[in-house]
C-alpha positions in Angstrom: -145.6 -176.0 -149.7 -142.9 -173.3 -149.2 -140.9 -173.2 -146.1 -138.6 -170.4 -144.9 -135.4 -171.7 -143.1 -134.4 -168.8 -140.8 -130.8 -169.6 -139.7 -128.9 -167.7 -137.1 -125.0 -168.1 -137.1 -123.2 -168.9 -133.9 -121.2 -165.9 -132.6 -117.6 -165.9 -133.9 -118.1 -168.5 -136.4 -117.5 -166.4 -139.6 -114.5 -168.5 -140.7 -116.7 -171.6 -140.5 -119.1 -169.8 -142.9 -116.2 -168.8 -145.3 -114.6 -172.3 -145.1 -117.9 -174.0 -145.9 -119.4 -171.5 -148.4 -118.4 -173.5 -151.6 -120.1 -176.6 -150.4 -123.1 -174.7 -149.1 -123.7 -173.1 -152.5 -123.1 -176.4 -154.4 -125.7 -178.0 -152.0 -128.3 -175.2 -152.5 -127.7 -175.2 -156.3 -128.4 -179.0 -156.3 -131.7 -178.5 -154.9 -132.9 -177.3 -158.4 -136.5 -176.2 -158.5 -137.0 -176.8 -154.8 -134.9 -173.8 -154.0 -136.8 -170.7 -154.4 -134.3 -168.1 -153.1 -131.6 -167.7 -150.6 -129.1 -165.5 -149.1 -127.3 -164.3 -145.9 -128.4 -162.0 -143.3 -125.8 -159.3 -142.5 -124.7 -157.6 -139.3 -124.1 -153.7 -138.9 -120.8 -154.2 -140.4 -122.1 -155.9 -143.5 -120.7 -159.3 -142.6 -123.0 -162.5 -142.8 -124.4 -163.7 -139.6 -127.3 -165.9 -140.7 -129.2 -167.3 -143.7 -132.6 -167.0 -145.2 -133.4 -170.0 -147.4 -136.8 -170.7 -148.9 -137.6 -174.1 -150.3 -140.6 -176.0 -151.7 -141.0 -179.2 -149.7 -143.7 -181.8 -149.3 -144.0 -181.3 -145.6 -142.1 -180.0 -142.7 -140.2 -183.3 -142.2 -138.9 -182.9 -145.7 -137.9 -179.3 -145.1 -136.1 -180.3 -141.9 -134.1 -183.0 -143.9 -133.0 -180.4 -146.4 -132.1 -178.1 -143.8 -130.1 -180.8 -142.0 -128.2 -181.7 -145.1 -126.9 -178.1 -145.7 -123.0 -178.2 -145.2 -123.4 -175.0 -143.0 -125.6 -177.1 -140.6 -123.3 -180.1 -140.7 -120.3 -177.8 -139.9 -122.0 -176.4 -136.8 -122.4 -172.9 -138.2 -125.9 -172.4 -136.9 -126.9 -171.6 -133.4 -130.6 -172.0 -134.4 -132.6 -172.9 -137.5 -136.2 -172.0 -137.5 -138.4 -173.7 -140.0 -141.7 -172.0 -140.8 -144.3 -172.6 -143.5 -144.6 -169.6 -145.7 -146.9 -168.1 -148.2 -145.3 -166.1 -151.1 -148.1 -163.7 -151.6 -146.5 -160.6 -153.2 -144.3 -160.6 -156.4 -144.2 -164.5 -156.5 -143.1 -165.2 -160.1 -145.1 -168.5 -160.0 -148.4 -166.7 -159.6 -150.5 -165.8 -162.4 
């Protein structure tokens, strides 16, 4: 099942994001086919202030484990992480 990780950065934590970015990208790339897509949310000035990560996980517990392992989460970047089951209904490249 797909899960959307909706992550909101803590205010004034842009430097934490920048300092941890390489480790975060390595972690996401290491997920292989479990990672469907990901990218930052942007504020009005175009600066990142959160993340959207969509993963394939066996259940919500597995999705929570993946979210908790993210270097951004470990560094305390996120004020909140909402994990929601998600159905990729439109333009899903895996749909026939």
